[in-house]
N, C-alpha and C positions, 0 to 999 in steps of 0.2 A: 319110196317117200323121199322127196327133196333130193333127187339125184343119186340115190344109193344104187350100187351095182346090184345084180343078182345075188352075188356071192356075199356081199354085205347084208343084204336082206335075209339070206339064209343063216348067217351067223346070228343075226338078231333073233330069228325064230328059234334057233337051237338054244341060245342062252335063256330066252324066255321060258321055253319048255322045261329046261333044266331047273330054273328058279321055281316055277310053279310045282314041279314035281318033288324036288329034293329040298327046298328051302321053305316054301309057304306053309307046309304042315307043322313046322317047328317054330315058327317065328314067335308066337305068343309065349311059349315056354322058355325060349332063349331069353326074351326080353324080360320076363318076370324074374328070372333067376340070374340075370346077368351072365349067362352061360356062354362061353366061347364055343362057336360052332365048328369043332375040330373035324367031324366026319365031312361036313359039306366043303370046307376049305380043302381037305385032302383031295377031294374029287375035282377041284378046279385045275390042278396042275396037269393031270393027263388030258384035260380038255383044251389045254393051251391057253388058259385064261389067266395064268400068273406070269406069262411071258410074251404076251401079245405083241409088244413093241420091240422085241429083241430078235435078232437075226436067228435063222434056223441053225447056223453053224455054232451057235451058242445055246442051243436047246430051246429057243424061242419059236414063236409062230411065224415070225417074219412079216407081220402085218404092221399097220400104221395106227396113228392116233384116232382116225375116224373109226376103225374097228374097235379100238380101245374105248372110245366114248359109248358106242353102242352096247358094249359088254357091261361097262359100269352102270349105265342107264338101266339096262334090263334086270341086273342083279338087284339094283337099289329100288327099282319099282316094286319089288317084293319085300326086300329088307335092306335098308340103308346100311346096316351093320356089316353085311357081306360086302357091299360096294366099297365101304371105306377101308376094310381089311385088304382088299385087292389093290385099291389105290395107294395105300401107304407102302405096301410091299413093292409094287411095281414102279410107280412114277417117282417115289422118293428114294427108298433104299436101292433097289437094283438099278434104277436109272442113273442115280449118282455115280455108282461104280461104272456103269456104261459110259457116262459122259467124262468122268475125270480119271478113271482108272486106266492103268497100262494094259497092254494085251495080256500079259501074264495075270494080272488081277482079274480081268474079265473072264479069262479061261478058268480061273480058280473059283469064282463065285457065281457068275452069271448062270451057268447050266444048272446048278443046284437051286438057285432061286427061280429061274424061269420054269423049270420042270416041277417045282412044288415040293422037292425033297427038303428044302429049307424055306422058312418063313423070314421075311425081313422087316426091319423098322428103321426109322430115321430120327435122329436127335438133334434139334436145334434149340427148342424152347427150354428155358430153365425157370425155376421158381421166381426169380427176380428179373428175367428178361423174356418178354413175349414178343411184342411188336418191336421192341428195342433190342435187336440182336447184339448190338454193340455193347450191351450190359451183361454179356455172358461172363460167367466166373469159372466154368469148367476149364481146366488147364491141361495142357500137354507139354511135358518137359523132356527134352532129349536126354537119354542116358546111354550108357555103354550097351545096354540090352535092347534098346530101341526108344520108345516113348512111354512116359508114365503119365497116365490120366488120373486126375482127381477132380471130383465135383459130382454134379447130378444134373439129370434132365427131367423134365416133367411133361405130362399130357402126351406121352408117346403111344401112338397107335401100334398095337401088336407087341408092346414092350415085354410083357410077361412071357410070351411064347416064341419070341423071335430067336432064330438061330444066328443070325447076322445083323449087327446094328451099324449103321453109318453115323458116326458122331462128329459134330463140329466142336472144336476145342480151341482155347486161346493159346497161341504159341508165342505171341509177342503182345503183351498188354498195351504197350505204348502205341502200337499202330492200329489197334481196334479192328474195325471191319476192313480197313484199307490195308491189307497185308498182315494183319495179326491173328487170323483165324485160319486154322487147317482142318482137314477132314481125315477120319481114320475109320477103317473097318475093324470092328471088334467081334470076335466070335463068341458064342455061348460057351460058357465054361472056362473062359479066360479068368485066371485068379485076379480077384479084386473087382470083378464086374458082376453085378447081380441087379435083378429088378427089385423095386421097392413097393410102395403103396399102390394097390389097384384102386382106380377111382370109381366112386359110385355116382353115376351119371343120370342126368335128366333123359337123355335119349341115346340112340345107337348103342343100347346097353349090352348087345351080344358082342360088339367089338371090345377088344381089351384096350384100355387106356391106363398107363402106369408110369411110374418113376423109373428111371435107370440111375444106379448109383456106382461111382468109380472111386475106389479107394486104393491108391498105389497100384493101379491096374497097368500092367506093362504090356504093350503090344510090339511086335517087331517092326523094324524100319520098313519092311515090304508091305506093311498095312496102311502106310500113309497113302492117301488117295489124292493124286494130283501133286501140285508143288506146294511146298511149305508157304503159308500166308495167303494162298489163293483159295482156301476152303469157302469163304463167304462168297466170293464171286461165283464159284462153281455152284453153291447152293442157290443162288439167285437164278441161275440157269436151270437148275432142277425145278425150282418153284414155277417157272414159266410153264412147264409141263404139268406140274402138280395142280396148278389152278384150273387147267382144262379138266382134270380129274374131278375136282370139287364141283365144277360147273355140271359135269355129267352126273355126279352124285345128286346135285340139286335137281336136275332134269328127272332123274329116276324117282326120287321121292315125290316130286310134284306130280309126275305122271300117275304114280300109284294113288295119290290123293284124288287127283282128277277122275280117274277110272272109278274109284270107289263112290265119289260124289254123283257121278253120272248114273251108275247103277242104282244108287239109293234114291235119287230124285225120280227116276222112272218107276220105282217100286213103291215108294212111300205114297200113301193116299191121304189127303185131307180135304175136307169139304166136298167129298164125292169125286175127286179126280186126283191123278198123280200130281205131286208138287212140281214136276218138270213142266206142267202146263201153266204154271203161274209166271208171269213176266219177271217178277223179282228173282226167281230162281234161274230163269232163262238168262237174264242179264249177267248173273254171277258166273254160270257156265260159260257164257260168251267171253267174258273178261279172262276167266282162267284158261280157256283154250288159246286165246290170243297171246297172252303172256307166255304160255308154254311154248308155242310155236316161235316166238320172238327169241326166247331164251335158247331154244334148239338151234335156230339159225346162227346166232352169236357164237354158240359153242362149236357147231360145225365149221364155221369160218375159221376159228382158231385152230381146230384140228387139222383142217385142210392146209393151212398155212404152216403148221408144224411139219406135216408130211412133206411139204414142198421145200422144207429146209429154210423157210423165212424166219425173220426175227418176230416173235410172237408176244413180247412183253406187253404191248398195249392190248392186243386182241384177247390174250388169256385173261388179263385183268378185267377187261370189260365183260367178258363172258362170265367170269366167276362172280363179279359184282352183280350183274343183272340177273343171272340164273339164280344165285342164292337168295336175293331179295325177293324175286318173283315167285320162287318156290315157297318162301314163308307166307306170301300173300295167298297163294293158291291153297296151302294146307290150312291156313286160317279159314278160308271160305269153305273148304271141305268140311271143317267142323261145324260151321254155321249152317250149312245145308243139312247136315244130319240133325241138327237141333240138339235136344237132350241126349240122343243116342251118340252124338259126336263126343260126349264127354265121358262116356264109359267104355270099358275095355272089350265089350262084346263086338265092337265095330272097329275097323282099322283106322279111322279118321284121327283119333287122338294119338296114336302112335306115329303117324306121319307128322302130326303137329309138333311132337316132342323131338323127333329125329331131325327135322329140318333146320332147327335153329343153329346147329353146328355149321351149316353151310355159309352163314354170314361171319363166322368166327375163324374156322380152321384155314391154315395155309394163308394167312393174311386176312385181317378183318375187312369189313366193308369200308371202314375208315382208311385203312391202309391201301385198299385198292383205289380209292378216289385219289390218294396221294400219288400212287404210281401212275395212274391215268393222267393226272394233271401234269406230272413231271414230264412224261412222254410227250404230251401235247405242246407244252411250253418249252421243252428243252430240245431233244433231238428231232422232234417233229417227224417220226417215221410215217411210212405210208399206211393208210387205214385198211389196205387190203382190198 
């Protein structure tokens, strides 16, 4: 499909088989109880799915973003909660260490994260600063013992269960995002570091979203990731890849909704025939399939550019924006095709509908993506790939 190699197609088949075998039977229970899927997540490490984009020398699978997109898509096709758990762990936490960390830091943390021994999270958002990262209030002050962190982060995926958190903190309030924010790795069990409230969410309920709280939390100097003051710049590089993750999450949820709608339309009979024989339903399915393929192509372009070492700020924002919004439309139509059955939990349409909304919010809202795209078009004017 669309130029995938046989190895990539095989990976897709293997992840789909795993998702249908190990995840699908439990989705409803996890969702209803907001239960974190510990057993399923533990199985992802030995499969290489928690370290796809990291080199084999560091315990990763040594593959690229194309393979990463395929894995996130197939996991999310069955349950977006699993997709976002993997995305936050891989492209945010571990990838920040990979991009900004020293060789010693990579050797220290990446093998444990890539192999699944540890779960990771990434903390940028705060109660008073979401899209406006310059409004961050979590501080890091240098002391004789290292760096003392105080403050809190919110909406942190994997926050309750993470063994390692990458945290953005203000080290020079006067400089703001232009040299005043630094990044730190904070390990579970560090005195003064704890998780707070676990959020009760609309969708993606099996994934954990919680607060992180820092009260005179001291981390050693060697836990500083990158240079002092360059944390925000590094975070933006991390988000270039993270937005590809959310595009892949969008694709998976949308594909699950489309597959469910197709199956239902061919099975459901009204007026003596399957509703798929009515033009109104056919047009819905046609639009859904077209939008899904368009989103897939935008996402794959960004993934291929990332694998080629090209700058992907524009491409990843376009992919994230379009895939997220198209997925919302596809899931909406999925409910509509199911009619009244789309509104009850006996069918998967309503869960896809609830899960997908996060894709226009997380890792930069649709409005922020439009700002990024416009800035890229009107400013640096990079190649469109």
